[in-house]
C-alpha positions, 0 to 999 in steps of 0.5 A: 878634717874640715870645719865649716864657717858660719855661712856653711862654706867648708873651712880647711883644717889647721894642717891643710891651712898650714900646708897651703900657707907654705905655697907648695905650688911656688916650690917649682921655683926651687927646681932651678937648683937642679940646673947645675946638676943637669948642665954640670953633667952630674945627672947620672951621679947618684950622690950628686942627685941626692945632694941636689934633692936635699938642696931643693928641699932646703930651699922649699923650707926656707922659701916657705918661711919667707911666704909665711912671714910675708903673709903675716906682715901683709895680712891686712893688705891681702884682705883687700886683694881679690885673690890674696884674701883667700890665703890662710892667714888673711882669711883667718884659717891660720893664727899668727902664732901658729904660723910663726911657730911653724916658720921657726921650725922650718927655718931651723930645718932648712938651715940644718940641711944647708949646713949638712951640704957644706959651708958654700951652700950654707952661705947661699942659703943665708944670702937667700934669707937675708935678701928676702928679709931685705925685700920685706923690710924695704926693697919691695917699696923701691921701684925697679929694685923690687923686681931685681931683688926677686930675680936675684933670688933665682940667681942665688938658687941656681948658684946654690945648686952648683955649690951643693954638688961642687960644680961651677955654675956657668955665667951664661946660666946665671945671666939667662936665669936673672933675665928670665926671672925679671921677665916673670917678675915684670909680667906679675907687676903688669898683671897686678896693675891691670887687675887692681886698677885704681886700688893697686896702690892700696894693696902694694904702694910700689905699683903706683910707680909703674904704668902698664906702658912702662912695664911693657917696655921693660918686658920687651927689653928683658924678653929680647935679652933673654932670647939673645942670651940663650941663643948665644950660649947654646950656639957658642963654640965653648958650649959645643966643646963643653957638652960635646954636641953642636946641636943645643941651638936646636932647642931655641924654638922652645924658649921662643914659644914659651915666652911668646905663649906667656906674653899671649896669656898676660895680654890676651888672657889677663894672667901672669899674677902667679908664674908658677900657677900659670905654668902648672895650669896652662898645658901648652906652656907646661908641655913646652917646658917639659919638651925643652927639658927632655931635649936638653937632657937627651942632647947632653947625656946622649951616649956619644956625648958621655963617651967623650 
């Protein structure tokens, strides 16, 4: 059911506001837990698929807790932001008490699912929550450490995916994960600086430590490192031996196009404030990711590979 503001603008229901406060579009970040399932060659293992799915849902619950808690803490600052002021808590569509109550339920559910998956996964889940708490309490106000903390959250998710199904996660996968996450985090910082201009520090004090030029230099280094790391991983003899195919290097055009397309959207379209929303909204970028994933699966799970 939808209520209305005094101005006549439709007001979302409490249930809809609570769902939006969990930022479902951001759940795409948790898809990284399936990387171990794919690259660990367990995609055709029914039990592993179930466990990976539970791991994904657990991180969706835990990340939802983090988003709600952050929105409660930052609600006054968000009201000054041209986009974040529409978030349910900042807009007054959801009370602080109800938001925190729902977050507590999700925290119990997320940690319960994590415990069901085993101690290694539970350790990862607790490490993720601890990192997010540290980020909210201080790391987000420390230059460079703020974006590194965001990137580390992706690494924990990727490693947790391996812990959930009991397979080791390649160090190359973790390296590529942290580099790509850094690229996205820095692009988001650049978007915030250019969007907010002189008001940037009022919204997020750490933005005063960055300049567009500095961030562009960091993005250039990280983007090049990401592509180099991916190239070395896919063409290495160890990778070819592990997957039984020397052709993974043929997937290189996908990350090349994806990163260049993202940079184009950041610089020419002034986008990049929300990587997940940008991914879902930009069809060429979404198609690139989908084709990359399909090609990877086809190469790793082709009958000649599975027959080895």
